[in-house]
N, C-alpha and C positions, 0 to 999 in steps of 0.2 A: 387229568382232572375232568370230571363231567362238566358239560356246559350248563351251569346253574345261574339263575338270576340272583341278584344280591339278597333278596328276601329268602332264598332257599338255602344259602350257605350257612348262616348262623344256626338255624334249627338242625341242620345235618351235623354240624360240629357238636351241638349239645347232645344229640342222640348218640354220637360216637363216644363222647365222654361217659354217658350213662352206661353204654355197653361195656366199656373198659372197666368201670367201677363195680358193676353189679355182681360179678362172680365173687369178689372179695367181701361183699356185703351179706349175701344170703347163701352161704355155702350149702350145697346139697339140695337146693330147691330149684333146680333148673326149669321145670315146667312153669313155675310161678314167675321166675325171672324172664323167661322168654315171652310169656303173656304180657308182662309189664313193658318189656322192650318193644314188642309189637304195637302196643297201645301208644307208646311214645313216638314210634316211627310214624304211625298214622297221624298223630297230632302235629308232628313236625312237618309232614308232607302237606297237611291242610294249611298250616301257618305259612309255609313257603309259597304255596299256590295263592293264598289270599294276599300275601305281600306282593307277589308278582302282578296280580290283577290290580291291586291298589296303586302300584307305581307305573303300570302300563309297560312293564319290561318283559313282556312275553317273549320266550325264546323261540 
């Protein structure tokens, strides 16, 4: 398991759940799914970094 701060774990789990569910939601629209997933990854990364900074738990 990667060394993640507590604020980074939950956004990562949320993005993994999205990635697992997306192919069954929008069959045949892979470019759109990948764009949405990339946006969610960016948002999750930003949220995790903000949480890490806010709690002072930098790794």
